Phi, psi and omega in degrees: 000132183285148179274123181291149182220164176233139166244129174269119181117117176260015179277199179306315185287307178305312188297311182305320182294315182302316185290330180288318176306315188285328190263326181237354183291147175246331185256348180242159184219139179284136179252294184220141170258130184246136171218184174231351165268105180305331187265002181294143179304321183296314175297320176303313185295315179302323180294326177291331187261013169083023184259136176292144175223172173211136178255019174260021177073198187290330179296320179303311179304306178315324187270003187274142170299328185296333181300340181295329187264353177291130181244334183227134180238120175272131175250115182243042189253240170221167185301313176302317181300321184292330174303313177298311178299332183281327178294320183279337187261336175309140173086352177266358167091004181268144166269142187244129175247111190265126177263358177264170183278023181293330174054051181276320180266179172296155177281138176232128163245118196304322180291343189255306188228016185308320189294341184269001184232022178302339184264356185288132178286326178238125178240132181261127180275011175070263186193171173300313178300323184290311187297326186284314197255335186296315177307317177300317172295321179286334176295326176282323183294335180284342181251317177220116192303124190279125181267329182206133180230127182231138177232139174241121175255122178245120181242156176292131186306322176298340176267007173260103187282187185290331179295307181303312184295331176289340192240021179302313180301318176293327175297320177289318184295304189297320182293322187289321176302312182297324172307324181274311188283332180251312183285339171097002180289141177300319178223145178234151174218137182233145175227146172232139182233131175259113187266116182271019184307138169242133351295164184290144182276149173283161187299134172229152183223135169248134182234126177246121176240133173254120184225173167305149172301119183222189183281107187301316185300321183291320177298309181302317181298317182299319176300318186285326174293319182292319182296328180292322176301318185282325176306332179306334176231353178225083189294343176275011183264124187201166175276136177285326178203175187296150172303134181253141178234141178211132175285136176235155177216130178219168181297342179261331187201170183206164183154211185242126179254127175253127188241121184235125178244118187244164167213143173240110185258126185291165182271354171075022185286321181232311195269166174291155180303336179286347185270054172305329182296322178279324182296319183290332178292313186291316186293324180288323173299309178307312179298324179298306179302310180295321181294319181302309187297327181283330183279000000 
């Protein structure tokens, strides 16, 4: 029997996640879509698709009879809102999967550390940039210890909604911390660029890793294996060009610089294909929910 879930947030991310659950999920099942705007397209679409809804926020969800069957709650709102939702839902026995940068629970990147977090009540999905780049940092780190990792996530300005724009500072801090705690880098840095180009570009990510001097073929093979693991749930995830290696020497350190150039094309379930930044978040969250339910 599938595990019933609720999604808080009827905007782009929450609606895309709902459609993914309805179309592709095997272990979880849509229960309720939660919003605060009665006129939102997400709530209207959910009703047309036969999904229970409330426009009264989390309080409305908790008052619904359907809430009794909900085991996992996905939060696709904002970092401040998630802090409030977490307070309300703690102690109710529900597991939370947080798609905001609130970072109340441990950071989770499914292909890297999902197995270590099955017992956590609140799981944080880091950020779109984190989901795209941390697997690459981890892939390098498992072959040659990464001393410093820097990522640049470039996304179409049109794909950045109010929640993303309001959380830019949280994005950079949360992603940098997760590069260290999940990716394994001794020091991490994250940047995000909102690109206004027309037509909109798909998500592109640059990952720079400074590591111990290691076997370049082994590092490259590790990266390619990790890419295939991510592609299992994000088919549009791919290398933009071959991995680049360069020896570096400075007064303070020496070793190997690995440069990885990625792009992420969305599946087009609800959002346009250029919105790979949103697609990788909902895909990673779905994968996390499926694995929680299976476990």
